[in-house]
MOPAC internal coordinates of N, CA, C and O (Angstrom, degrees):
PM7 1SCF
backbone

  N    0.0000 0     0.00 0     0.00 0    0    0    0
  C    1.4549 1     0.00 0     0.00 0    1    0    0
  C    1.5286 1   108.91 1     0.00 0    2    1    0
  O    1.2310 1   121.36 1   -50.80 1    3    2    1
  N    1.3163 1   115.01 1   129.20 1    3    2    1
  C    1.4680 1   121.59 1   175.40 1    5    3    2
  C    1.5270 1   108.68 1   -85.82 1    6    5    3
  O    1.2310 1   120.67 1   -31.26 1    7    6    5
  N    1.3260 1   116.32 1   148.74 1    7    6    5
  C    1.4547 1   120.61 1   178.59 1    9    7    6
  C    1.5204 1   108.99 1  -122.87 1   10    9    7
  O    1.2310 1   121.00 1   -47.41 1   11   10    9
  N    1.3232 1   115.69 1   132.59 1   11   10    9
  C    1.4655 1   121.27 1   174.42 1   13   11   10
  C    1.5214 1   107.33 1  -112.74 1   14   13   11
  O    1.2310 1   120.94 1   -56.96 1   15   14   13
  N    1.3197 1   115.81 1   123.04 1   15   14   13
  C    1.4658 1   122.06 1   175.26 1   17   15   14
  C    1.5284 1   107.84 1   -89.88 1   18   17   15
  O    1.2310 1   120.69 1   -56.21 1   19   18   17
  N    1.3056 1   116.29 1   123.79 1   19   18   17
  C    1.4562 1   121.42 1  -178.38 1   21   19   18
  C    1.5259 1   111.19 1   -72.66 1   22   21   19
  O    1.2310 1   121.12 1   -45.60 1   23   22   21
  N    1.3261 1   115.47 1   134.40 1   23   22   21
  C    1.4665 1   121.26 1   171.88 1   25   23   22
  C    1.5213 1   109.46 1   -94.02 1   26   25   23
  O    1.2310 1   120.75 1   151.42 1   27   26   25
  N    1.3235 1   116.17 1   -28.58 1   27   26   25
  C    1.4630 1   123.44 1   179.07 1   29   27   26
  C    1.5255 1   108.01 1  -117.48 1   30   29   27
  O    1.2310 1   120.64 1    16.59 1   31   30   29
  N    1.3138 1   116.37 1  -163.41 1   31   30   29
  C    1.4636 1   121.10 1  -179.54 1   33   31   30
  C    1.5233 1   112.57 1   -73.46 1   34   33   31
  O    1.2310 1   120.34 1   154.83 1   35   34   33
  N    1.3479 1   116.96 1   -25.17 1   35   34   33
  C    1.4614 1   120.38 1  -176.37 1   37   35   34
  C    1.5247 1   109.76 1  -155.38 1   38   37   35
  O    1.2310 1   121.35 1   -11.96 1   39   38   37
  N    1.3410 1   115.03 1   168.04 1   39   38   37
  C    1.4614 1   123.02 1   168.96 1   41   39   38
  C    1.5207 1   105.82 1  -133.49 1   42   41   39
  O    1.2310 1   120.23 1   -36.69 1   43   42   41
  N    1.3025 1   117.16 1   143.31 1   43   42   41
  C    1.4630 1   120.30 1   179.89 1   45   43   42
  C    1.5267 1   109.54 1   -78.75 1   46   45   43
  O    1.2310 1   121.48 1   -29.57 1   47   46   45
  N    1.3247 1   114.77 1   150.43 1   47   46   45
  C    1.4617 1   121.59 1  -175.70 1   49   47   46
  C    1.5230 1   112.64 1   -55.24 1   50   49   47
  O    1.2310 1   119.70 1   131.53 1   51   50   49
  N    1.3212 1   118.18 1   -48.47 1   51   50   49
  C    1.4628 1   121.46 1   179.59 1   53   51   50
  C    1.5170 1   112.04 1   -59.52 1   54   53   51
  O    1.2310 1   120.49 1   139.91 1   55   54   53
  N    1.3311 1   116.67 1   -40.09 1   55   54   53
  C    1.4646 1   121.22 1   178.70 1   57   55   54
  C    1.5252 1   110.80 1   -65.53 1   58   57   55
  O    1.2310 1   120.52 1   140.56 1   59   58   57
  N    1.3211 1   116.61 1   -39.44 1   59   58   57
  C    1.4646 1   120.87 1  -179.79 1   61   59   58
  C    1.5290 1   111.07 1   -63.75 1   62   61   59
  O    1.2310 1   120.41 1   136.44 1   63   62   61
  N    1.3279 1   116.83 1   -43.56 1   63   62   61
  C    1.4644 1   120.49 1   179.27 1   65   63   62
  C    1.5306 1   111.22 1   -61.29 1   66   65   63
  O    1.2310 1   120.53 1   139.80 1   67   66   65
  N    1.3243 1   116.59 1   -40.20 1   67   66   65
  C    1.4670 1   120.94 1   178.30 1   69   67   66
  C    1.5289 1   111.02 1   -70.80 1   70   69   67
  O    1.2310 1   120.34 1   139.78 1   71   70   69
  N    1.3256 1   116.95 1   -40.22 1   71   70   69
  C    1.4682 1   121.76 1  -175.72 1   73   71   70
  C    1.5262 1   113.13 1   -58.91 1   74   73   71
  O    1.2310 1   120.42 1   143.51 1   75   74   73
  N    1.3243 1   116.80 1   -36.49 1   75   74   73
  C    1.4690 1   119.77 1  -178.80 1   77   75   74
  C    1.5286 1   112.67 1   -96.96 1   78   77   75
  O    1.2310 1   120.71 1  -179.33 1   79   78   77
  N    1.3385 1   116.24 1     0.67 1   79   78   77
  C    1.4567 1   119.95 1   176.24 1   81   79   78
  C    1.5153 1   115.69 1    85.06 1   82   81   79
  O    1.2310 1   119.80 1  -166.51 1   83   82   81
  N    1.3262 1   117.99 1    13.49 1   83   82   81
  C    1.4677 1   120.26 1   177.28 1   85   83   82
  C    1.5209 1   110.65 1   -69.78 1   86   85   83
  O    1.2310 1   120.46 1   150.90 1   87   86   85
  N    1.3441 1   116.72 1   -29.10 1   87   86   85
  C    1.4608 1   122.06 1   173.89 1   89   87   86
  C    1.5294 1   107.52 1  -131.47 1   90   89   87
  O    1.2310 1   120.91 1   -24.49 1   91   90   89
  N    1.3274 1   115.86 1   155.51 1   91   90   89
  C    1.4563 1   120.71 1  -177.54 1   93   91   90
  C    1.5238 1   113.04 1   -90.43 1   94   93   91
  O    1.2310 1   120.16 1   161.41 1   95   94   93
  N    1.3217 1   117.29 1   -18.59 1   95   94   93
  C    1.4655 1   119.69 1  -175.96 1   97   95   94
  C    1.5247 1   110.12 1  -152.03 1   98   97   95
  O    1.2310 1   121.84 1   -13.06 1   99   98   97
  N    1.3294 1   114.08 1   166.94 1   99   98   97
  C    1.4564 1   119.30 1   175.83 1  101   99   98
  C    1.5092 1   112.23 1   -64.47 1  102  101   99
  O    1.2310 1   120.83 1   145.88 1  103  102  101
  N    1.3190 1   116.02 1   -34.12 1  103  102  101
  C    1.4690 1   120.38 1   178.49 1  105  103  102
  C    1.5316 1   109.87 1   -64.35 1  106  105  103
  O    1.2310 1   120.63 1   134.84 1  107  106  105
  N    1.3241 1   116.40 1   -45.16 1  107  106  105
  C    1.4651 1   120.18 1   178.85 1  109  107  106
  C    1.5306 1   110.47 1   -63.47 1  110  109  107
  O    1.2310 1   120.35 1   138.99 1  111  110  109
  N    1.3277 1   116.93 1   -41.01 1  111  110  109
  C    1.4667 1   120.58 1   177.84 1  113  111  110
  C    1.5228 1   110.22 1   -60.61 1  114  113  111
  O    1.2310 1   120.58 1   135.77 1  115  114  113
  N    1.3262 1   116.49 1   -44.23 1  115  114  113
  C    1.4671 1   121.10 1   179.16 1  117  115  114
  C    1.5170 1   111.02 1   -58.33 1  118  117  115
  O    1.2310 1   120.41 1   137.42 1  119  118  117
  N    1.3271 1   116.82 1   -42.58 1  119  118  117
  C    1.4674 1   121.38 1  -177.91 1  121  119  118
  C    1.5260 1   111.47 1   -65.38 1  122  121  119
  O    1.2310 1   119.97 1   131.28 1  123  122  121
  N    1.3362 1   117.66 1   -48.72 1  123  122  121
  C    1.4691 1   119.20 1  -177.57 1  125  123  122
  C    1.5245 1   111.25 1   -66.43 1  126  125  123
  O    1.2310 1   120.48 1   146.45 1  127  126  125
  N    1.3421 1   116.69 1   -33.55 1  127  126  125
  C    1.4630 1   119.55 1   177.78 1  129  127  126
  C    1.5258 1   110.09 1   -69.96 1  130  129  127
  O    1.2310 1   120.00 1   131.74 1  131  130  129
  N    1.3156 1   117.60 1   -48.26 1  131  130  129
  C    1.4739 1   121.21 1  -179.50 1  133  131  130
  C    1.5246 1   112.29 1   -62.05 1  134  133  131
  O    1.2310 1   120.42 1   151.62 1  135  134  133
  N    1.3460 1   116.80 1   -28.38 1  135  134  133
  C    1.4645 1   120.87 1   178.70 1  137  135  134
  C    1.5274 1   113.10 1   -83.15 1  138  137  135
  O    1.2310 1   120.22 1  -175.84 1  139  138  137
  N    1.3254 1   117.19 1     4.16 1  139  138  137
  C    1.4621 1   121.05 1   175.61 1  141  139  138
  C    1.5118 1   114.59 1    75.30 1  142  141  139
  O    1.2310 1   120.08 1  -153.60 1  143  142  141
  N    1.3241 1   117.46 1    26.40 1  143  142  141
  C    1.4618 1   121.16 1  -177.35 1  145  143  142
  C    1.5273 1   113.72 1   -93.68 1  146  145  143
  O    1.2310 1   120.24 1   179.31 1  147  146  145
  N    1.3329 1   117.15 1    -0.69 1  147  146  145
  C    1.4644 1   121.46 1  -175.52 1  149  147  146
  C    1.5254 1   109.65 1  -120.49 1  150  149  147
  O    1.2310 1   120.76 1   -44.78 1  151  150  149
  N    1.3252 1   116.16 1   135.22 1  151  150  149
  C    1.4586 1   121.44 1   176.60 1  153  151  150
  C    1.5231 1   109.30 1  -118.88 1  154  153  151
  O    1.2310 1   121.39 1   -35.99 1  155  154  153
  N    1.3267 1   114.94 1   144.01 1  155  154  153
  C    1.4596 1   121.86 1   173.45 1  157  155  154
  C    1.5201 1   106.75 1  -119.42 1  158  157  155
  O    1.2310 1   121.02 1   -61.14 1  159  158  157
  N    1.3185 1   115.65 1   118.86 1  159  158  157
  C    1.4703 1   121.58 1  -177.49 1  161  159  158
  C    1.5281 1   111.74 1    53.44 1  162  161  159
  O    1.2310 1   120.95 1  -140.65 1  163  162  161
  N    1.3405 1   115.79 1    39.35 1  163  162  161
  C    1.4570 1   121.70 1   175.25 1  165  163  162
  C    1.5174 1   115.79 1    84.33 1  166  165  163
  O    1.2310 1   120.06 1   178.99 1  167  166  165
  N    1.3436 1   117.50 1    -1.01 1  167  166  165
  C    1.4662 1   121.45 1  -178.58 1  169  167  166
  C    1.5272 1   109.42 1  -115.10 1  170  169  167
  O    1.2310 1   120.50 1   -50.14 1  171  170  169
  N    1.3330 1   116.66 1   129.86 1  171  170  169
  C    1.4638 1   121.04 1   179.69 1  173  171  170
  C    1.5194 1   109.56 1   -58.46 1  174  173  171
  O    1.2310 1   121.23 1   -49.42 1  175  174  173
  N    1.3305 1   115.25 1   130.58 1  175  174  173
  C    1.4720 1   121.28 1  -177.85 1  177  175  174
  C    1.5253 1   109.25 1  -116.27 1  178  177  175
  O    1.2310 1   120.84 1   -45.40 1  179  178  177
  N    1.3286 1   116.00 1   134.60 1  179  178  177
  C    1.4625 1   121.36 1  -177.62 1  181  179  178
  C    1.5289 1   112.97 1  -114.05 1  182  181  179
  O    1.2310 1   119.78 1  -177.25 1  183  182  181
  N    1.3268 1   118.03 1     2.75 1  183  182  181
  C    1.4614 1   121.61 1  -178.38 1  185  183  182
  C    1.5239 1   110.93 1  -106.78 1  186  185  183
  O    1.2310 1   120.89 1   -63.90 1  187  186  185
  N    1.3178 1   115.90 1   116.10 1  187  186  185
  C    1.4701 1   120.87 1   179.70 1  189  187  186
  C    1.5229 1   110.84 1   -62.39 1  190  189  187
  O    1.2310 1   120.24 1   149.33 1  191  190  189
  N    1.3244 1   117.15 1   -30.67 1  191  190  189
  C    1.4563 1   122.01 1  -177.70 1  193  191  190
  C    1.5236 1   114.66 1   -88.11 1  194  193  191
  O    1.2310 1   119.99 1  -170.85 1  195  194  193
  N    1.3298 1   117.62 1     9.15 1  195  194  193
  C    1.4679 1   121.43 1   178.63 1  197  195  194
  C    1.5207 1   109.19 1   -54.10 1  198  197  195
  O    1.2310 1   120.38 1   -52.25 1  199  198  197
  N    1.3279 1   116.88 1   127.75 1  199  198  197
  C    1.4593 1   121.82 1  -179.23 1  201  199  198
  C    1.5228 1   109.90 1   -82.18 1  202  201  199
  O    1.2310 1   120.98 1   -57.99 1  203  202  201
  N    1.3185 1   115.73 1   122.01 1  203  202  201
  C    1.4546 1   121.80 1   177.99 1  205  203  202
  C    1.5217 1   108.55 1   -98.84 1  206  205  203
  O    1.2310 1   120.89 1   -45.35 1  207  206  205
  N    1.3175 1   115.91 1   134.65 1  207  206  205
  C    1.4607 1   121.32 1  -178.20 1  209  207  206
  C    1.5309 1   109.94 1  -124.27 1  210  209  207
  O    1.2310 1   121.06 1    -4.38 1  211  210  209
  N    1.3176 1   115.59 1   175.62 1  211  210  209
  C    1.4573 1   122.23 1  -179.38 1  213  211  210
  C    1.5288 1   111.13 1   -49.65 1  214  213  211
  O    1.2310 1   120.70 1   -52.16 1  215  214  213
  N    1.3284 1   116.26 1   127.84 1  215  214  213
  C    1.4610 1   121.52 1   177.71 1  217  215  214
  C    1.5136 1   114.79 1    97.55 1  218  217  215
  O    1.2310 1   119.55 1   164.74 1  219  218  217
  N    1.3265 1   118.47 1   -15.26 1  219  218  217
  C    1.4611 1   120.70 1   178.90 1  221  219  218
  C    1.5252 1   110.66 1   -69.10 1  222  221  219
  O    1.2310 1   121.00 1   -33.49 1  223  222  221
  N    1.3316 1   115.70 1   146.51 1  223  222  221
  C    1.4630 1   122.35 1   176.70 1  225  223  222
  C    1.5289 1   108.12 1  -125.60 1  226  225  223
  O    1.2310 1   121.27 1   -54.81 1  227  226  225
  N    1.3319 1   115.17 1   125.19 1  227  226  225
  C    1.4634 1   122.46 1   179.74 1  229  227  226
  C    1.5200 1   108.13 1  -104.50 1  230  229  227
  O    1.2310 1   120.39 1   -45.84 1  231  230  229
  N    1.3263 1   116.86 1   134.16 1  231  230  229
  C    1.4616 1   121.75 1   176.96 1  233  231  230
  C    1.5180 1   109.10 1  -119.18 1  234  233  231
  O    1.2310 1   121.14 1   -50.30 1  235  234  233
  N    1.3354 1   115.43 1   129.70 1  235  234  233
  C    1.4608 1   121.91 1   176.63 1  237  235  234
  C    1.5203 1   106.77 1  -139.05 1  238  237  235
  O    1.2310 1   120.87 1   -62.85 1  239  238  237
  N    1.3279 1   115.94 1   117.15 1  239  238  237
  C    1.4697 1   122.36 1  -172.97 1  241  239  238
  C    1.5248 1   107.17 1    56.36 1  242  241  239
  O    1.2310 1   119.75 1    54.97 1  243  242  241
  N    1.3257 1   118.08 1  -125.03 1  243  242  241
  C    1.4665 1   121.11 1  -179.48 1  245  243  242
  C    1.5218 1   112.09 1  -100.34 1  246  245  243
  O    1.2310 1   120.23 1  -163.16 1  247  246  245
  N    1.3277 1   117.17 1    16.84 1  247  246  245
  C    1.4623 1   121.53 1  -175.20 1  249  247  246
  C    1.5183 1   110.51 1  -113.47 1  250  249  247
  O    1.2310 1   120.94 1   -27.05 1  251  250  249
  N    1.3436 1   115.80 1   152.95 1  251  250  249
  C    1.4497 1   120.53 1   178.09 1  253  251  250
  C    1.5154 1   111.12 1  -132.06 1  254  253  251
  O    1.2310 1   121.82 1   -28.36 1  255  254  253
  N    1.3325 1   114.12 1   151.64 1  255  254  253
  C    1.4631 1   122.50 1   173.73 1  257  255  254
  C    1.5256 1   106.29 1  -124.68 1  258  257  255
  O    1.2310 1   120.83 1   -49.55 1  259  258  257
  N    1.3098 1   116.01 1   130.45 1  259  258  257
  C    1.4722 1   120.26 1   173.92 1  261  259  258
  C    1.5202 1   107.72 1  -108.74 1  262  261  259
  O    1.2310 1   121.40 1   -46.03 1  263  262  261
  N    1.3369 1   114.93 1   133.97 1  263  262  261
  C    1.4591 1   121.10 1   179.74 1  265  263  262
  C    1.5292 1   107.96 1   -97.63 1  266  265  263
  O    1.2310 1   120.94 1   -53.22 1  267  266  265
  N    1.3364 1   115.80 1   126.78 1  267  266  265
  C    1.4549 1   121.05 1  -179.67 1  269  267  266
  C    1.5095 1   111.13 1  -128.92 1  270  269  267
  O    1.2310 1   120.78 1   -30.36 1  271  270  269
  N    1.3021 1   116.11 1   149.64 1  271  270  269
  C    1.4658 1   122.19 1   178.12 1  273  271  270
  C    1.5106 1   110.01 1   -78.35 1  274  273  271
  O    1.2310 1   120.10 1   180.00 1  275  274  273

Protein backbone atom coordinates (compact mmCIF):
# COMPACT_ATOMS: atom_id res chain seq x y z
CA UNK A 1 0.00 0.00 0.00
CA UNK A 2 1.29 3.43 -0.99
CA UNK A 3 0.78 6.34 1.38
CA UNK A 4 0.29 9.97 0.39
CA UNK A 5 0.80 12.58 3.10
CA UNK A 6 -1.42 15.58 2.47
CA UNK A 7 0.21 19.01 2.29
CA UNK A 8 -3.19 20.69 1.90
CA UNK A 9 -6.72 19.69 2.84
CA UNK A 10 -7.06 17.33 -0.14
CA UNK A 11 -5.44 15.87 -3.26
CA UNK A 12 -7.34 15.18 -6.45
CA UNK A 13 -7.72 11.58 -7.59
CA UNK A 14 -5.83 12.03 -10.87
CA UNK A 15 -2.94 13.72 -9.04
CA UNK A 16 -2.79 10.89 -6.50
CA UNK A 17 -2.55 8.23 -9.22
CA UNK A 18 0.32 10.12 -10.86
CA UNK A 19 2.07 10.88 -7.55
CA UNK A 20 2.57 7.21 -6.69
CA UNK A 21 3.34 6.16 -10.26
CA UNK A 22 0.17 4.17 -10.97
CA UNK A 23 -0.22 6.26 -14.14
CA UNK A 24 2.41 8.13 -16.14
CA UNK A 25 0.32 11.17 -17.06
CA UNK A 26 -2.87 13.04 -16.36
CA UNK A 27 -4.29 11.77 -19.63
CA UNK A 28 -3.65 8.16 -18.61
CA UNK A 29 -5.20 8.83 -15.18
CA UNK A 30 -8.28 10.30 -16.87
CA UNK A 31 -8.66 7.21 -19.06
CA UNK A 32 -8.40 4.63 -16.26
CA UNK A 33 -10.80 6.63 -14.09
CA UNK A 34 -13.35 7.13 -16.89
CA UNK A 35 -13.16 3.40 -17.67
CA UNK A 36 -14.23 2.57 -14.11
CA UNK A 37 -10.94 0.98 -13.07
CA UNK A 38 -10.45 3.07 -9.91
CA UNK A 39 -12.31 2.80 -6.61
CA UNK A 40 -12.36 5.24 -3.71
CA UNK A 41 -13.34 3.67 -0.39
CA UNK A 42 -14.69 0.64 -2.26
CA UNK A 43 -16.91 2.62 -4.66
CA UNK A 44 -16.07 3.02 -8.36
CA UNK A 45 -15.17 6.65 -9.04
CA UNK A 46 -15.49 8.32 -12.44
CA UNK A 47 -14.35 11.86 -11.59
CA UNK A 48 -10.66 12.64 -12.04
CA UNK A 49 -11.10 15.73 -9.86
CA UNK A 50 -12.57 13.82 -6.90
CA UNK A 51 -11.10 15.35 -3.74
CA UNK A 52 -9.36 12.80 -1.55
CA UNK A 53 -9.04 13.58 2.14
CA UNK A 54 -7.47 12.01 5.23
CA UNK A 55 -8.54 8.38 5.59
CA UNK A 56 -9.56 7.77 1.97
CA UNK A 57 -8.30 4.59 0.29
CA UNK A 58 -7.90 4.38 -3.49
CA UNK A 59 -7.78 1.01 -5.25
CA UNK A 60 -6.42 0.56 -8.77
CA UNK A 61 -5.92 -2.99 -10.05
CA UNK A 62 -4.23 -4.81 -7.15
CA UNK A 63 -2.69 -1.65 -5.68
CA UNK A 64 -3.89 0.74 -2.99
CA UNK A 65 -3.16 4.31 -1.94
CA UNK A 66 -3.99 5.54 1.55
CA UNK A 67 -4.42 9.26 2.09
CA UNK A 68 -3.08 10.58 5.40
CA UNK A 69 -2.91 14.00 6.99
